[in-house]
C-alpha positions in Angstrom: 8.7 7.5 -6.7 8.1 3.9 -6.5 6.7 1.9 -9.4 3.4 1.2 -7.6 2.9 4.8 -6.8 3.5 5.8 -10.4 1.0 3.1 -11.6 -1.7 4.3 -9.1 -1.2 7.9 -10.2 -1.4 6.9 -13.9 -4.6 4.9 -13.3 -6.0 8.0 -11.6 -5.2 10.1 -14.6 -6.8 7.6 -16.9 -9.9 7.7 -14.7 -10.0 11.5 -14.6 -9.8 11.6 -18.4 -12.5 9.0 -19.0 -15.4 11.4 -19.5 -13.7 14.5 -20.9 -11.9 12.5 -23.6 -14.6 10.1 -24.6 -13.0 9.4 -28.0 -10.1 7.8 -26.2 -12.0 5.6 -23.7 -10.7 2.4 -25.3 -7.2 3.6 -25.1 -7.6 4.8 -21.5 -9.1 1.4 -20.6 -6.2 -0.5 -22.0 -3.7 1.9 -20.3 -5.5 1.6 -17.0 -5.5 -2.2 -17.1 -1.8 -2.2 -18.1 -0.9 0.1 -15.2 -2.9 -2.1 -12.8 -1.1 -5.2 -14.0 2.3 -3.5 -13.6 1.4 -2.4 -10.1 0.4 -6.0 -9.2 3.6 -7.4 -10.7 5.7 -4.7 -8.9 4.0 -5.7 -5.6 4.9 -9.3 -6.0 8.5 -8.6 -7.0 8.9 -6.2 -4.0 7.4 -8.7 -1.6 9.6 -11.6 -2.9 12.8 -9.8 -2.0 14.4 -11.0 1.2 15.2 -8.3 3.7 18.5 -8.6 5.5 18.3 -7.5 9.1 20.6 -4.7 10.0 23.6 -5.6 12.2 23.8 -3.9 15.6 27.0 -2.1 16.3 28.3 -2.8 19.8 29.1 0.4 21.8 
């Protein structure tokens, strides 16, 4: 599982618990924003890596 997928799933869980656990809405908001920030950072880190093209093997 990639970091971005984990963060998206965690944000979904925070959104799903928003109304049933109304006592924890502040905590869920902080967690959701934190996971969103981690997903954005992971996207920039992944896109900044240079990909090396695969070498073709002669038959």
